[in-house]
N, C-alpha and C positions, 0 to 999 in steps of 0.2 A: 154590291158591298162585299168585301172580303173578310175572311176570318183572321187575317194577318194583323197583329197589333202594329200600330204606327210607332216607329222609333221616335222618341222624344229626347229632349235635352241635348247635351254635348255630342252624344253618339249620332245624332241626326246629321252632323257634319261629316262623318267618317267617309262615306262614298265620295263626296266632293274632294276631301283632303287627299285620298288615295289617287283619284283621277288627276288632280291638279299638280301634285308634287311627285307622283310616280313611285311612292314608297308605301308599303303596307303600314297600317296603324301600329302594329307591334314595333316597327322601326322607331317611330316617334315616341312611343311609350318607353322604350328602352333608353332612349336619349334623355327623356325627362326623369326617369328613375335614377339615372347616373348623376343627376344634379340634386339628389336628395339633400335636404337641409337648406336649399335656396327657397326664397319666398316665391309665391305664385307669380306675381308680376315680373319678378326678375327672370324667371324661366320663360315667360311669355315674350319678354323683350329679347332674350337670347335667341329664341326660335325665330323671331322676326329678323333680327340683325344677322345672325350667323347662317340661317337656313332659308331666309326669304319667305317665310310663311306670313300670311295676312293676319291681322290682329284677331279676327273672329275664329279662324282655324286654330291659331296658336292657343288662344284662351280656352277653346273647347277641349283640345287635347290635354292641356295642363289640368283643367278642372276635372275631367274624367279620370285621368291617371292618378291624380292626388287623392281622389275620393275612393279609390279601390283599396280594399283591405290587403295588407301585405301577405305574400305566400308564406305558409307555415312549414 
C-alpha cells in the first residue's frame, strides 16, 4: 500500500488525455478558458468536433476547468 493519494474525479483522466492527444493539460484548459461564457456542453461538443477529443475526455477537461476559481 502506498501513501500517495489516488487522483479522483475529472483529473484522473489527465494522463490519458495527454498521452492520447499529445498536448499538456494546460493547452486544453487555455482553449476552454478562451470560450468563457459558453455553456458546458457547448464547449464539450466544440472540443469533440474541432479537436477530435472523445466525449469523456472533453467532459472531464471542461468540468475541471470550469470548476477552478479564476486567478486574482
